[in-house]
C-alpha positions in Angstrom: 15.9 -4.0 7.2 16.2 -2.5 3.7 14.5 0.6 2.5 11.4 0.0 0.3 12.6 -0.5 -3.3 9.2 0.0 -4.8 8.8 -3.6 -5.9 5.0 -3.2 -5.8 4.4 -6.6 -4.3 2.1 -5.2 -1.6 0.1 -3.0 -3.9 -0.3 -5.8 -6.4 -1.3 -8.3 -3.7 -3.7 -6.1 -1.9 -4.9 -3.7 -4.6 -7.7 -6.0 -5.8 -10.3 -5.2 -3.3 -8.5 -6.7 -0.3 -8.1 -3.1 1.0 -10.6 -0.9 2.5 -11.0 2.9 3.0 -12.5 4.5 6.0 -15.8 6.4 5.7 -13.9 9.6 6.4 -11.4 8.9 3.7 -14.3 8.2 1.2 -16.1 11.4 2.2 -12.9 13.5 1.8 -12.4 12.0 -1.6 -15.9 12.7 -2.7 -15.4 16.3 -1.8 -11.7 17.0 -2.6 -10.6 14.1 -4.8 -13.4 13.1 -7.2 -10.9 11.3 -9.4 -10.3 8.9 -6.5 -14.0 8.8 -5.4 -14.9 7.7 -9.0 -13.5 4.3 -8.0 -15.7 3.8 -5.0 -18.9 1.7 -5.1 -21.0 1.2 -2.0 -18.2 2.4 0.3 -15.8 -0.2 -1.2 -12.7 0.5 -3.3 -11.5 -0.1 -6.4 -14.3 -0.4 -8.9 -14.3 0.6 -12.6 -16.2 3.9 -12.8 -17.9 2.7 -16.1 -18.7 -0.9 -15.5 -18.9 -0.8 -11.6 -16.9 -4.0 -11.7 -14.3 -4.9 -9.1 -10.8 -4.1 -10.4 -8.0 -6.7 -10.1 -5.5 -4.0 -9.5 -5.3 -0.6 -7.9 -6.1 2.0 -10.6 -3.5 4.4 -9.0 -0.6 2.0 -9.2 1.8 3.0 -12.0 5.1 1.8 -13.3 8.1 4.1 -13.2 9.9 4.4 -16.5 13.2 2.5 -16.6 16.4 4.3 -17.0 18.2 1.2 -18.3 16.8 -2.0 -19.6 18.5 -3.9 -16.8 16.8 -1.8 -14.1 14.2 -3.6 -11.9 10.6 -2.5 -12.4 9.6 0.1 -9.8 6.0 1.0 -9.0 4.6 4.4 -8.0 1.3 5.5 -6.4 -0.3 8.4 -8.0 -2.4 9.1 -4.9 0.3 8.5 -2.4 -0.5 11.5 -0.2 -4.3 10.5 -0.3 -3.9 6.7 -0.3 -6.2 4.7 2.1 -5.1 4.1 5.6 -4.7 0.4 4.9 -1.9 1.4 2.5 -0.3 3.8 4.9 -0.1 1.1 7.5 1.6 -1.5 5.4 3.7 -3.3 6.4 2.4 -3.8 9.9 4.3 -6.9 11.0 7.5 -8.9 10.2 5.3 -12.0 9.7 3.2 -10.1 7.2 6.4 -9.1 5.4 7.6 -12.7 5.2 4.3 -14.0 4.0 4.1 -11.3 1.3 7.7 -11.8 0.3 8.4 -8.2 1.0 11.8 -7.2 -0.3 12.5 -4.9 2.6 13.1 -7.9 5.0 16.5 -9.4 5.3 17.5 -12.7 6.7 19.0 -11.1 9.7 15.6 -9.6 10.5 14.4 -13.1 11.1 16.9 -13.9 13.8 15.3 -11.6 16.4 11.6 -11.0 15.3 10.9 -8.8 18.4 13.8 -6.5 17.7 12.9 -6.4 14.0 9.3 -5.6 14.8 10.6 -2.7 16.9 12.6 -1.4 14.0 9.6 -1.8 11.6 7.4 0.1 14.1 10.0 2.9 14.3 10.2 3.1 10.5 6.5 3.2 10.1 5.8 5.6 13.0 5.0 8.6 10.6 2.4 6.4 8.7 0.5 5.2 11.7 -1.9 6.8 14.2 -0.5 7.2 17.8 -2.9 4.6 19.0 -2.0 2.0 16.3 -1.3 -1.4 17.8 
């Protein structure tokens, strides 16, 4: 399995309202991160603060400037340390990575899915709760 190359596929695919935030996250944003909370409407995320319309893309997803024209596009998250739990848990499974065309997955990872899932679980250990299953 490769390291994340910041291709942004996960953020682009799920950043249009397919994610949720916990009530605790929303409460903390309201108090400590009003710039994030501004994009919450009725306990759902990402809504335009002015029009209250659902956004088609996470408002905190940015594009890293390229060093050379030939460089691949790399995405950044401006709220990485305060991102929703849904984001912290991605990717959760090898199957999810395949479906989403995640660029971390390699063909060798598909030979033994159980072993690859164990590798992914180890890689994601710091992003998941101890009782995550």
